[in-house]
N, C-alpha and C positions, 0 to 999 in steps of 0.2 A: 767825100761829101756825105753827110748824114741827112736822110730825109725823115722829117718828123710828120707822123700821121696824126691829125687831130680830127676826132669824130665831131659831127654836128651834134648840138644838144638835142636830146630826144624827149618828146612828150608821149606818154603812154596812156591811151584811152582804153578803159576796160568796161565791158558789159557782160552780163551773165553768159550769153551764148556767142559773143563776138560777131554778131550777125546784123545788128541794127544800130543801136545808139552809139556804140564806139565807132562804127563804120561812118555814120553820118557826121559825128564830131570830128573825126580825122579829115574827112573830105572838106568840110566847111572850114576847119582850122587852116588847111593848106591854102584855100582861097583867101581867107583873111590875112594869113601870114604873107602871101605874095603881095597883097595890097599894101601891107605895112613894111615890106622889104625885110622880113625876118628870115634868118638863115637857120631854120630848124627842121628836124625830121619828126614825123609823127607816125605812130603805129597803133593799130586797133587790135585788141586781143580779147579773149574770153576764157574764164577758168573752165567752162563746160561748153566748148564750141559746138554749134550746130554743124550739119554737113554742108549747108550752103547759106549764102547771104540771104537776108530777108528780101523778098521780091518787092515789097512795098518800099523799102529803103533804096534799093537799086533804081526802081522806076522814079522815085521822088528825086534822087540825085541827078538822074539823066534829064529830067524835066528842068532842073536848075543849071544844066550844062556841066555837071560835075561827074567825076569818075570815082568809084570806091578805091580806097588805098590798098585793099586786099581783094583777091579774086575769090577766096573762100575764107571762112572763119578759121582763125589760128589760135591754138591753145597758148595761154599765158604761161610764161616760165618765171621762175624765181630770179634768174639771171637778168631778164628784161626788167623786172621790177627794181632790182638793185642798181642797174646801170642807167635807168631813166633819170633825167633831170627833174621831171615832174610826173606824177601818177595821178590820173583823174579816173574815178570809178563811178559807174552808175549802179553798182550792186555791192552788197557786202561780200568781201573776199573771204574764201575758205581759209581755215587755219594753216593749211599747207604752205601758204604764201608768207606766213610769218608776219611779224610787225617790225621789220627792219627798216622800212621806209615810211615816210609821211605820205598818206594818201588823202587826196581831196575828194570828197564824196559829193556828187550831184544827184541826190535822191529825189529832188523835186521835179524831175522830168517825167511827165506822164507816159504810159505805154503807147507805142506807135499804133497799136491795134485800136486804141480808143480815139486818138486824134493826131494823125501824123503831123499836120501843119502846126498844131500847138506844141507838140514835142520838139519839132524842128526849131521853132521860134525860141523856146526856152533854152535849148542847147546853144543856139547862135548868141543869145544874150550872155550866157555863161562864157562862151568863147571870147566875146568882145572884152569882157572884164579880165579874163585870163591874159589876153594879149597885152592889155595895159600894164600888167605886172612883169612882163618879160623884157 
């Protein structure tokens, strides 16, 4: 008997430091995906990861009853970029990641330091549109 392993489709969220926008997007995506009964995996990464998650992001997610998908920021790899079904980035990616995949950029999300709630709301609207296409 042969067992076939099928990976769940993966969506990769990327922000500069892998500590705020990508973390929030992944957590809210999971919430919305559960509500829509989507079987998908999401990961949050950063090309230049911070040493810890944004405290503002973690506390904001906890207030919403959500948990970050990562416990610390994780460095983005080329392999993850190439294997993801979809790549969404909040930052311009460095050349080292090449241009082998199509990247959807969400550059209109304001910095969390300026207005966390507004940033969260913009990300959630993008996520709702993304889920409609899956």
